[in-house]
C-alpha positions in Angstrom: -54.5 -16.2 90.9 -55.0 -15.8 94.1 -57.7 -16.6 96.5 -58.1 -13.8 99.1 -60.3 -13.1 102.9 -60.5 -11.0 105.0 -62.7 -9.7 107.6 -64.8 -6.7 107.9 -66.2 -4.9 110.8 -69.0 -4.1 109.9 -71.3 -5.9 106.0 -71.1 -2.4 105.3 -67.0 -1.4 104.8 -66.8 -5.1 103.1 -69.1 -4.7 100.8 -68.3 -1.2 100.3 -64.8 -2.8 99.6 -66.3 -5.8 97.1 -67.4 -3.1 95.1 -64.5 -0.9 94.8 -62.8 -4.6 93.7 -64.8 -5.6 91.3 -65.0 -1.7 89.4 -61.1 -1.8 90.1 -60.4 -5.1 88.6 -62.9 -6.0 86.7 -64.2 -9.0 88.2 -67.9 -9.8 87.9 -70.3 -10.9 90.7 -68.9 -15.1 90.0 -65.1 -14.0 91.7 -66.2 -11.9 94.8 -68.5 -12.5 97.7 -69.2 -10.9 101.0 -71.3 -13.4 103.5 -72.6 -11.6 107.5 -71.0 -14.4 109.7 -72.9 -16.2 112.1 -75.5 -13.9 113.7 -76.0 -14.5 117.0 -72.1 -14.8 117.7 -71.0 -12.7 120.2 -67.3 -11.3 117.9 -65.8 -8.6 116.3 -65.4 -9.5 113.0 -69.7 -9.7 111.7 -68.5 -10.4 107.3 -66.2 -12.0 105.2 -65.0 -11.1 101.8 -63.7 -13.5 99.9 -62.4 -13.6 96.2 -60.4 -14.9 93.1 -57.8 -12.2 92.2 -54.5 -12.2 89.0 -51.8 -12.1 90.6 -50.6 -8.8 89.3 -53.5 -6.8 91.4 -52.9 -8.9 94.7 -51.3 -6.1 96.7 -53.3 -3.7 94.9 -56.7 -6.3 96.4 -55.1 -6.1 100.0 -54.7 -2.5 100.0 -58.4 -1.7 99.0 -59.1 -4.8 102.0 -56.7 -2.6 103.9 -58.4 0.8 103.2 -62.0 -0.9 103.8 -60.6 -1.4 107.4 -60.1 -5.1 106.8 -58.3 -8.2 108.1 -56.7 -10.7 105.7 -57.3 -14.0 107.0 -56.9 -15.5 104.1 -54.3 -15.8 101.6 -53.3 -19.1 99.6 -52.4 -19.9 95.3 -55.6 -21.4 93.8 -53.9 -24.7 94.5 -54.6 -24.4 97.8 -51.1 -23.3 98.5 -50.7 -20.9 101.4 -48.6 -18.3 99.7 
């Protein structure tokens, strides 16, 4: 398993990516989530998506993130090692 996290320019784009990832890879809600960044901060990315993915779907998951204007910020195996 790998953990991917990505920043998104809007909460809506992050949530759309989450929905597609959940359906495409049969993830349950506990495997993937979206959180808004701290309110009141001046940042260009307003939401973070993070999830756990099987090795064989990581490349496809990355493509979904990119299609929804996301920027991958973390890709590690679930033992904590950078991939």
